[in-house]
One Martini backbone bead per residue (centre of mass of N, CA, C, O) as a GRO file, in nm:
protein
  232
    1MET     BB    1   2.218   0.137   0.604
    2ARG     BB    2   1.887   0.079   0.673
    3THR     BB    3   1.682  -0.149   0.814
    4ILE     BB    4   1.403  -0.329   0.678
    5GLY     BB    5   1.077  -0.447   0.744
    6LEU     BB    6   0.879  -0.695   0.579
    7ILE     BB    7   0.525  -0.737   0.543
    8GLY     BB    8   0.393  -1.012   0.379
    9GLY     BB    9   0.156  -1.214   0.164
   10THR     BB   10  -0.074  -0.967   0.077
   11SER     BB   11   0.050  -1.063  -0.156
   12TRP     BB   12   0.316  -1.224  -0.303
   13HIS     BB   13   0.308  -1.058  -0.561
   14SER     BB   14   0.351  -0.774  -0.424
   15THR     BB   15   0.605  -0.842  -0.261
   16ILE     BB   16   0.790  -0.868  -0.503
   17VAL     BB   17   0.757  -0.575  -0.594
   18TYR     BB   18   0.873  -0.445  -0.345
   19TYR     BB   19   1.152  -0.575  -0.353
   20ARG     BB   20   1.232  -0.471  -0.631
   21LEU     BB   21   1.188  -0.165  -0.592
   22ILE     BB   22   1.374  -0.114  -0.354
   23ASN     BB   23   1.630  -0.210  -0.496
   24GLU     BB   24   1.615  -0.015  -0.738
   25LEU     BB   25   1.600   0.258  -0.584
   26VAL     BB   26   1.865   0.223  -0.431
   27GLY     BB   27   2.049   0.162  -0.680
   28LYS     BB   28   2.028   0.452  -0.802
   29LYS     BB   29   2.216   0.567  -0.560
   30ILE     BB   30   2.454   0.323  -0.512
   31GLY     BB   31   2.432   0.104  -0.710
   32SER     BB   32   2.444  -0.230  -0.847
   33GLN     BB   33   2.672  -0.351  -0.640
   34ALA     BB   34   2.430  -0.308  -0.438
   35ASN     BB   35   2.218  -0.373  -0.140
   36PRO     BB   36   1.970  -0.378   0.077
   37PRO     BB   37   1.865  -0.433   0.399
   38LEU     BB   38   1.634  -0.710   0.443
   39ILE     BB   39   1.329  -0.816   0.615
   40ILE     BB   40   1.119  -1.102   0.560
   41TYR     BB   41   0.762  -1.150   0.626
   42SER     BB   42   0.559  -1.420   0.510
   43LEU     BB   43   0.230  -1.455   0.513
   44ASN     BB   44  -0.084  -1.586   0.528
   45ILE     BB   45  -0.364  -1.477   0.354
   46GLU     BB   46  -0.586  -1.621   0.529
   47LEU     BB   47  -0.592  -1.422   0.760
   48MET     BB   48  -0.758  -1.204   0.599
   49ARG     BB   49  -1.000  -1.391   0.508
   50GLU     BB   50  -1.118  -1.436   0.802
   51GLN     BB   51  -1.181  -1.151   0.947
   52ASP     BB   52  -1.009  -1.141   1.227
   53ARG     BB   53  -0.917  -0.873   1.389
   54ASN     BB   54  -0.772  -0.978   1.642
   55LYS     BB   55  -0.583  -1.178   1.495
   56ILE     BB   56  -0.448  -0.978   1.308
   57GLU     BB   57  -0.326  -0.787   1.520
   58HIS     BB   58  -0.159  -1.001   1.679
   59THR     BB   59   0.010  -1.101   1.440
   60TYR     BB   60   0.143  -0.828   1.363
   61LEU     BB   61   0.273  -0.779   1.634
   62HIS     BB   62   0.449  -1.031   1.641
   63ILE     BB   63   0.607  -0.965   1.383
   64ALA     BB   64   0.712  -0.684   1.456
   65ARG     BB   65   0.882  -0.781   1.699
   66LYS     BB   66   1.064  -0.970   1.542
   67LEU     BB   67   1.186  -0.753   1.351
   68GLU     BB   68   1.301  -0.574   1.569
   69ILE     BB   69   1.490  -0.788   1.697
   70ALA     BB   70   1.638  -0.841   1.409
   71GLY     BB   71   1.695  -0.502   1.321
   72ALA     BB   72   1.475  -0.322   1.252
   73LYS     BB   73   1.404   0.040   1.190
   74ALA     BB   74   1.155  -0.045   1.010
   75LEU     BB   75   0.821  -0.070   0.864
   76ILE     BB   76   0.656  -0.265   0.602
   77ILE     BB   77   0.338  -0.294   0.466
   78CYS     BB   78   0.265  -0.500   0.171
   79ALA     BB   79  -0.023  -0.335   0.196
   80ASN     BB   80  -0.329  -0.195   0.259
   81THR     BB   81  -0.528  -0.347   0.454
   82PRO     BB   82  -0.325  -0.404   0.707
   83HIS     BB   83  -0.344  -0.097   0.811
   84MET     BB   84  -0.562  -0.159   1.032
   85VAL     BB   85  -0.319  -0.215   1.256
   86TYR     BB   86  -0.162   0.044   1.324
   87GLU     BB   87  -0.299   0.156   1.594
   88TYR     BB   88  -0.221  -0.107   1.752
   89VAL     BB   89   0.093  -0.151   1.692
   90GLN     BB   90   0.268   0.113   1.707
   91PRO     BB   91   0.258   0.162   2.032
   92LYS     BB   92   0.412  -0.143   2.079
   93ILE     BB   93   0.656  -0.012   1.933
   94SER     BB   94   0.993   0.149   1.855
   95ILE     BB   95   0.922   0.150   1.552
   96PRO     BB   96   0.839   0.249   1.247
   97ILE     BB   97   0.554   0.274   1.047
   98LEU     BB   98   0.517   0.302   0.710
   99HIS     BB   99   0.261   0.472   0.575
  100ILE     BB  100   0.073   0.452   0.290
  101ALA     BB  101  -0.089   0.725   0.319
  102ASP     BB  102   0.161   0.912   0.323
  103ALA     BB  103   0.248   0.857   0.034
  104VAL     BB  104  -0.011   0.966  -0.090
  105GLY     BB  105  -0.026   1.250   0.042
  106GLU     BB  106   0.241   1.363  -0.071
  107MET     BB  107   0.163   1.346  -0.369
  108ALA     BB  108  -0.101   1.509  -0.358
  109LYS     BB  109   0.030   1.770  -0.257
  110LYS     BB  110   0.218   1.814  -0.502
  111GLU     BB  111  -0.051   1.800  -0.706
  112ASN     BB  112  -0.302   1.939  -0.574
  113LEU     BB  113  -0.487   1.713  -0.433
  114ARG     BB  114  -0.815   1.698  -0.255
  115THR     BB  115  -0.965   1.465  -0.431
  116LEU     BB  116  -1.012   1.109  -0.386
  117GLY     BB  117  -1.014   0.803  -0.519
  118LEU     BB  118  -1.103   0.460  -0.400
  119LEU     BB  119  -0.948   0.146  -0.463
  120GLY     BB  120  -1.050  -0.200  -0.372
  121ASN     BB  121  -1.137  -0.350  -0.112
  122ARG     BB  122  -1.360  -0.343   0.132
  123PRO     BB  123  -1.178  -0.269   0.380
  124THR     BB  124  -1.034  -0.029   0.239
  125MET     BB  125  -1.294   0.139   0.157
  126THR     BB  126  -1.463   0.105   0.457
  127GLY     BB  127  -1.259   0.127   0.714
  128GLY     BB  128  -1.106   0.436   0.719
  129PHE     BB  129  -0.781   0.430   0.747
  130ILE     BB  130  -0.714   0.602   0.499
  131GLN     BB  131  -0.908   0.844   0.517
  132LYS     BB  132  -0.830   0.947   0.798
  133ARG     BB  133  -0.531   1.013   0.740
  134LEU     BB  134  -0.579   1.202   0.498
  135SER     BB  135  -0.751   1.406   0.655
  136GLU     BB  136  -0.574   1.470   0.915
  137LYS     BB  137  -0.283   1.517   0.762
  138PHE     BB  138  -0.393   1.648   0.451
  139GLY     BB  139  -0.699   1.732   0.377
  140ILE     BB  140  -0.833   1.477   0.239
  141THR     BB  141  -1.072   1.360   0.021
  142THR     BB  142  -1.262   1.049   0.009
  143LEU     BB  143  -1.375   0.832  -0.247
  144ILE     BB  144  -1.625   0.584  -0.316
  145PRO     BB  145  -1.802   0.356  -0.424
  146ASP     BB  146  -2.083   0.225  -0.462
  147GLU     BB  147  -2.226  -0.031  -0.297
  148ASP     BB  148  -2.286  -0.211  -0.552
  149TYR     BB  149  -1.951  -0.224  -0.618
  150ILE     BB  150  -1.787  -0.333  -0.373
  151ASP     BB  151  -1.819  -0.642  -0.403
  152ILE     BB  152  -1.700  -0.662  -0.685
  153SER     BB  153  -1.425  -0.552  -0.616
  154HIS     BB  154  -1.358  -0.763  -0.401
  155GLU     BB  155  -1.368  -1.009  -0.587
  156TYR     BB  156  -1.141  -0.930  -0.778
  157VAL     BB  157  -0.922  -0.915  -0.566
  158SER     BB  158  -0.957  -1.201  -0.412
  159LYS     BB  159  -1.006  -1.397  -0.682
  160GLU     BB  160  -0.767  -1.260  -0.866
  161LEU     BB  161  -0.531  -1.058  -0.805
  162THR     BB  162  -0.413  -1.219  -0.544
  163GLN     BB  163  -0.383  -1.477  -0.768
  164GLY     BB  164  -0.264  -1.360  -1.054
  165LYS     BB  165  -0.529  -1.244  -1.200
  166PHE     BB  166  -0.557  -1.071  -1.528
  167THR     BB  167  -0.834  -0.909  -1.667
  168GLN     BB  168  -1.034  -0.738  -1.884
  169THR     BB  169  -1.283  -0.727  -1.705
  170ALA     BB  170  -1.149  -0.594  -1.461
  171ARG     BB  171  -1.037  -0.348  -1.604
  172SER     BB  172  -1.312  -0.232  -1.696
  173PHE     BB  173  -1.437  -0.199  -1.420
  174PHE     BB  174  -1.226   0.001  -1.296
  175ILE     BB  175  -1.257   0.220  -1.511
  176ASP     BB  176  -1.554   0.275  -1.456
  177GLN     BB  177  -1.510   0.364  -1.160
  178MET     BB  178  -1.332   0.606  -1.224
  179GLN     BB  179  -1.549   0.762  -1.377
  180LEU     BB  180  -1.748   0.785  -1.138
  181LEU     BB  181  -1.549   0.935  -0.949
  182LYS     BB  182  -1.506   1.175  -1.133
  183GLU     BB  183  -1.812   1.264  -1.128
  184LYS     BB  184  -1.789   1.317  -0.804
  185GLY     BB  185  -1.473   1.475  -0.793
  186ALA     BB  186  -1.225   1.340  -0.869
  187GLU     BB  187  -0.862   1.412  -0.919
  188GLY     BB  188  -0.789   1.118  -0.824
  189ILE     BB  189  -0.650   0.772  -0.807
  190ILE     BB  190  -0.646   0.513  -0.582
  191LEU     BB  191  -0.449   0.222  -0.587
  192GLY     BB  192  -0.570   0.020  -0.312
  193CYS     BB  193  -0.417  -0.218  -0.456
  194THR     BB  194  -0.116  -0.378  -0.510
  195GLU     BB  195  -0.234  -0.503  -0.796
  196LEU     BB  196  -0.352  -0.271  -0.977
  197PRO     BB  197  -0.083  -0.177  -1.128
  198LEU     BB  198  -0.089  -0.458  -1.290
  199LEU     BB  199  -0.367  -0.372  -1.451
  200ILE     BB  200  -0.317  -0.051  -1.438
  201GLU     BB  201  -0.244   0.240  -1.625
  202GLN     BB  202  -0.208   0.568  -1.691
  203GLN     BB  203  -0.301   0.538  -2.001
  204ASP     BB  204  -0.609   0.442  -1.912
  205PHE     BB  205  -0.629   0.743  -1.781
  206ASP     BB  206  -0.714   1.108  -1.714
  207LEU     BB  207  -0.617   1.066  -1.428
  208PRO     BB  208  -0.439   1.052  -1.163
  209LEU     BB  209  -0.247   0.785  -1.059
  210ILE     BB  210  -0.211   0.613  -0.735
  211PRO     BB  211   0.055   0.405  -0.660
  212THR     BB  212   0.111   0.261  -0.365
  213THR     BB  213   0.353   0.078  -0.409
  214GLN     BB  214   0.561   0.279  -0.526
  215LEU     BB  215   0.543   0.493  -0.298
  216HIS     BB  216   0.615   0.302  -0.063
  217ALA     BB  217   0.891   0.212  -0.173
  218GLN     BB  218   1.013   0.497  -0.171
  219MET     BB  219   0.991   0.538   0.133
  220ALA     BB  220   1.179   0.306   0.202
  221ALA     BB  221   1.430   0.403   0.047
  222ASP     BB  222   1.460   0.672   0.197
  223PHE     BB  223   1.509   0.546   0.475
  224ILE     BB  224   1.756   0.373   0.412
  225LEU     BB  225   1.929   0.637   0.298
  226ARG     BB  226   1.940   0.873   0.500
  227SER     BB  227   2.213   0.815   0.654
  228SER     BB  228   2.404   0.766   0.408
  229MET     BB  229   2.346   1.039   0.253
  230ALA     BB  230   2.425   1.238   0.486
  231SER     BB  231   2.748   1.164   0.455
  232HIS     BB  232   2.779   1.307   0.151
   0.00000   0.00000   0.00000
């Protein structure tokens, strides 16, 4: 099995979910008697809250190089928002970063979804790094909520979800946003905050929900197993 480096901590709640899912998904293939080699670097979420783009990019590059030296053959960034560093970090290391938007795009392609709604915090929804990759690599159009709702969504994510607080009020807000995105033409909804699948389940809405955490973890498991399964 190939070793993957996980960059987590934003938030540690979702990092735990990544760790559990990757182990479970690999275990389904190799049996529960073994588990995959993983290297985890959990950083302080305050880095993201400072919103200093230069500092964020340099910190992620520093961590990525540490994990590469430690033996990681690929990296997973265990959250949506920090993928803003992808274009800065990826050219400066020699191992791949498995991009969360690729996991979304592959699922959407299989389901024949061409227009997706995107929910998350402000940087994820307005930063363009998810939308750009989905458009350029998969030809997918991405819709986001109206400006009036973006700050509210950001508040729920940063003040509640990433701190492990999951309320009915937040759940109702995000379901209302899904309905508005559906009315704009969305054929599916990207749960673009790694804590959103902990708040909302598929049974809560009538469009396909695209849980980035689960899809990203599956991408990691597939990478880990690729060389070992090829020998069988």
